[in-house]
N, C-alpha and C positions, 0 to 999 in steps of 0.2 A: 357644612361647606357652603350651602346655598345662602345661609344667613351671613356668613363672612363675605361672600361675593356681593351681596346686597349692601353690606356695610361699606365695603371698599368703594362701591359705586356712589353711595351717598356722600362719603368723604370727598371723593373726586368732584362731585357736584358742588359741594360747599366751597371747595377751593377755587372753583371756576370764576365766580363773580369778581369784578374789579373792586378791591377794598378801598380804593381811593375815594369812593363815594360815601364811605362810612363816616359819620360825623358824631358829634356829641349828643345828638338827639336819638338816633337809632342805635348807636354803638353800645350803650350800656345794656339794653335788653338783649341785643345780639350776643354780646360777650357772656351775659348771665346764662343764656340758653345753651351756648356752646360749652360752657364750663360744666353745666349740669349734665349734658349728654356725654361729655368726656369722662366725667366721674362715674357715670353708669357703666361705660365700657371698661374703664380701669378696674372697677370693682369686679366685673366678670373675669378680667385677666388675672386679678389677684387670686380669685377662687380657683381658677384653673391651675395657677402656679402652686397653690397649697396642695392640690391633688397630685401634682407631679412629685412634690416633695414626699408626700405620704406613700406614694407608689414605691419609692426606694430604688428604682432602677438607675437613677443618676449616680448611685454609689459605685457603680462599676466603671465609671469614666475616669477615675483617678483623682477627681476633685476632693479636696480635704473636707469641704463643707458644702451644703446645698447652696448657700449664698454665693460662694465662689463659682459653682457650676452655673447657676442661673445668671450671674453677672456676665460671664463669658458668652452665654447664649444670646443675650439681648444687648450687650455692650454697655450695661449700666455699671454703677459702682456696686460693690459688695453690700454696702449699707442699704442702698436703695432696694436691692433684691431681697434682703432680709426683711425690710419693712413691708414689701409687697406680699411676701409669703405670710408674714405675721397678720397682715390685714385679711388675707384670704382665709386663714385659720379662724380668725375672730368672726368673720362674717358667717362661716359655717356654724359657729357656736351661738351667734346672736341673731336669731331669725328676725326680730323686729327691726334691728339695725339694717340687716341685709335687705329687708323689704322696703325700708324707707329710702335707702340709696337706689335700689332698683326702680322705685317709683318716682325718683327725682325729688323726693321731699327732704332728703338729708344730703348736704354737701359731702363730698368724699373726705375732705379734711376732717370734718367732725367724726366720721367713721374711723379714720386713722387714729384720732385721739383716743377714742374708745378702745380700739384694738390694742394700742400700746398699754393702756391701763389694764385691760382684761388679761393680757399676757404676762403681767408682772407678778401675779401670785394666784394660787388656787383659791384662796379665801375671797379674793375679788371676783374671780370667775363665778364662784358659788353665789356671791351676793347678786351679781347681775342676773343669774338664772332663778333667783329666789322669788317668792310671792310677796316679799316685803316691799310695799309701794314707796317706802322712803329711800331705798337704796338700789332697787333693781334696774334692769335695762330700760324699762319703760319710763321710769322716773327721770333717768338721765336724758332720754330722748325728748321728753317734754322740755327740759332745759335747753337742749340743743336747738329746738325749734324757735327759741326766743333769743338765743345768744349767738354772737359772731364767734369765729374760731378761737380768737385769743381769749375771750371771756370764758368760752366753754372749756378751754384747756385748763384755766384756773379752777373752774368748777370741778372738773374731773380730778384734778390734783388734790383738791380738798376732800372730795369723795374718797379717793384712793387712800388718803391718810386716815380718814375717819373709819373706813371699813377694815383696813389692815395696816395700822401704823407701824407694826413690827417690820413689815417688808419695806417701808419707806425709810427706816433708820439707816440701813447700810448705804442706800443711795445718797441720803443726806450727808452722812459722814464722808463718803467718797467725794461729793461735791465740795464739802468744806475743806478736805485735804487738798483738793485740786486748786481751790481758791487760795489757800495759804501758800501753796507752792508757787503759784503765779505771782502772788504779792511779794514773796521772798525773793523771787527772781528779779522782779522790778526793783526791789530795794537794793539788791546787790549791784544791779546795773547803775542805778542812781548814785550809789556810794562810789563806784569806780569812776563815774563821770565827774563827781565832785572832786575826787582825789586828783584827777588828771588836770583840773583847771589850774592855770598858773596863779 
């Protein structure tokens, strides 16, 4: 409780200054530091949420899923609540990633990318925990330190397919079917539009 009170006070203090004085010189470093601190706090919140999910008492509230329960509690979307819980579970299983976020060395978005990949199959979770320096958690963190979020997402996608391509196939087929469906829908609309022209 004392730590939360100190955090509230610090946030209030940060909000106090007149931001009209921020310019292109001091703004980038200020934004980077605020983003880093925000990520550290969000990571703690995600780990707390994962513990609430594991506790199970939320099941007595009438909510059908934990995502629905958490979303109502904080006013977020169900998808956002699920991603936060997923991140919290992953950080509990990936100590090097958790430490890097807590120390401000890893952006939260990079941790979210790893969390999504680790939650997609048991084979991938085992690879991350392994001693194999080619595919384990530490290997991906080295890449994370050199790559922006978009590039790192592609790196992790290639890693996920290489480690467990069988798990990637259903998702790939689903994406392909979805794309074909959208293409077919657009084709039907175009066809009707052409027919309707005088």
